[in-house]
C-alpha positions in Angstrom: -30.9 -8.6 6.8 -31.6 -8.3 2.8 -28.1 -9.0 0.8 -29.2 -9.5 -2.4 -26.3 -8.6 -3.9 -24.1 -11.7 -2.0 -25.7 -13.6 -3.5 -26.4 -15.0 -7.2 -28.6 -17.4 -8.3 -29.2 -19.0 -11.3 -33.5 -18.4 -11.9 -36.2 -16.1 -11.4 -37.5 -19.5 -10.8 -35.4 -20.0 -7.7 -35.7 -16.3 -6.4 -39.4 -17.0 -6.2 -39.0 -19.7 -4.7 -36.7 -18.5 -1.9 -39.5 -15.6 -1.3 -42.3 -18.1 -0.6 -40.2 -20.4 1.7 -39.3 -17.1 3.6 -35.4 -17.5 3.6 -33.4 -15.0 3.8 -30.8 -13.4 1.5 -33.3 -12.5 -1.8 -31.8 -13.7 -4.8 -31.6 -12.3 -7.9 -30.3 -14.7 -11.5 -27.0 -13.9 -11.9 -25.6 -17.5 -13.3 -23.0 -16.3 -15.3 -21.4 -14.7 -12.2 -22.3 -17.6 -10.1 -19.6 -20.0 -12.2 -21.9 -23.0 -12.6 -20.8 -25.1 -15.1 -23.7 -27.1 -16.6 -23.2 -30.9 -16.9 -20.4 -31.9 -20.2 -19.2 -28.2 -20.0 -15.9 -27.0 -19.2 -15.2 -25.3 -16.2 -14.1 -21.9 -16.8 -10.4 -22.1 -15.9 -10.4 -19.2 -13.1 -13.6 -20.5 -11.4 -13.0 -20.9 -8.0 -14.9 -23.6 -7.2 -12.8 -26.7 -8.4 -12.0 -30.0 -7.0 -8.4 -29.3 -5.7 -10.0 -26.9 -3.6 -12.9 -28.7 -2.3 -10.4 -31.5 -1.0 -8.5 -29.1 0.2 -11.1 -27.5 2.4 -12.5 -31.4 3.3 -8.7 -32.1 4.5 -9.1 -28.8 6.8 -12.1 -30.2 8.2 -11.0 -33.3 8.6 -7.7 -32.3 10.7 -9.7 -30.2 12.5 -11.9 -33.1 13.4 -9.1 -35.2 14.4 -6.7 -32.8 16.4 -9.4 -31.4 18.8 -11.8 -33.1 21.1 -14.9 -35.0 19.6 -17.6 -32.8 19.0 -16.2 -29.8 20.1 -16.5 -28.8 16.5 -19.6 -30.7 15.4 -20.5 -29.1 11.9 -22.5 -31.8 10.2 -24.7 -29.9 6.9 -21.1 -28.2 6.6 -19.4 -31.8 6.2 -22.3 -32.5 3.8 -22.2 -29.2 1.9 -18.4 -29.9 1.3 -19.0 -33.3 0.6 -21.7 -32.7 -2.1 -19.9 -30.3 -3.6 -16.9 -32.4 -4.2 -19.0 -34.9 -5.5 -20.4 -32.6 -8.1 -17.4 -31.7 -9.2 -16.2 -34.7 -9.5 -19.4 -36.1 -11.2 -20.4 -38.1 -8.7 -23.6 -39.1 -7.1 -23.9 -39.4 -2.9 -26.5 -41.4 -1.5 -28.2 -40.5 1.7 -26.6 -43.6 3.4 -22.7 -42.3 2.3 -23.6 -38.2 3.3 -24.8 -39.9 6.7 -21.8 -41.4 7.3 -19.4 -38.5 5.7 -20.9 -36.0 8.7 -19.2 -38.2 11.7 -22.5 -37.5 13.7 -25.4 -40.3 14.9 -27.4 -40.9 11.8 -30.9 -38.9 13.3 -28.3 -35.9 13.5 -27.4 -36.8 10.0 -30.8 -37.2 8.8 -32.3 -34.1 10.0 -29.0 -31.6 8.7 -30.5 -33.1 5.7 -33.8 -32.0 6.1 -32.6 -28.8 7.2 -30.7 -28.6 3.7 -33.4 -29.4 1.5 -35.9 -26.9 3.5 -33.1 -24.0 3.2 -32.7 -25.0 -0.6 -29.4 -26.1 -0.7 -29.9 -29.7 -1.6 -32.3 -32.5 -3.2 -33.1 -35.6 -2.3 -33.4 -37.8 -5.8 -34.7 -41.5 -5.8 -32.6 -43.6 -7.5 -34.2 -44.6 -11.3 -32.3 -48.3 -11.0 -33.2 -49.0 -7.0 -36.4 -47.4 -5.6 -34.7 -47.6 -2.0 -31.9 -46.1 -2.6 -32.0 -42.0 -2.6 -29.2 -39.7 -3.7 -28.6 -36.1 -2.2 -27.4 -33.6 -4.7 -26.7 -29.6 -4.2 -29.1 -28.1 -6.2 -28.0 -25.0 -8.7 -28.6 -22.6 -5.3 -26.4 -24.5 -3.1 -23.8 -24.6 -5.7 -24.2 -20.6 -6.3 -23.9 -20.3 -2.6 -20.8 -22.5 -2.0 -18.9 -20.5 -5.3 -19.4 -17.5 -3.6 -17.9 -19.0 -0.4 -15.0 -19.9 -2.2 -14.6 -16.7 -3.9 -14.4 -14.7 -0.5 -12.1 -17.8 1.0 -9.7 -17.0 -2.1 -10.1 -13.4 -1.8 -9.5 -13.1 2.1 -6.2 -15.5 1.2 -4.8 -13.4 -1.5 -5.2 -10.4 0.6 -3.1 -12.2 3.5 -0.4 -12.9 0.7 -0.1 -9.6 -0.4 -0.2 -7.5 3.3 2.2 -10.0 4.2 4.4 -9.0 0.4 
């Protein structure tokens, strides 16, 4: 299903890469509407994507994992995206090993999910300049844009629900 109006991206280069990789949802340049803030720049006041909201989603996800039978809702890729979003907003880097632990699944499963996220263009692996044995995983600009769109949709839905109950 073609939904370019739903997924903004950062650059024409990202759109071309997505087309070459045959990914759904062709992307269009729309950095301004994606809510992305370059490192060191001030985040807009109304940006839906922030550390507090990502922490809330992580806490909700973890509560679901604690309250229901183990493995029933296994969603390591989503856990990783939430973790990486929170880390990016906090200005922290996440190593592959830390991300595997945070995913709450066997390391082999976590590594496959990281590979899937890399292949989809949502995250990238970056070798540590100071320690060649360590590799970090970070959200790409496209990954951040999509997480921002998700947060916008969640907030819109929550606000609509509040308006209906008032």
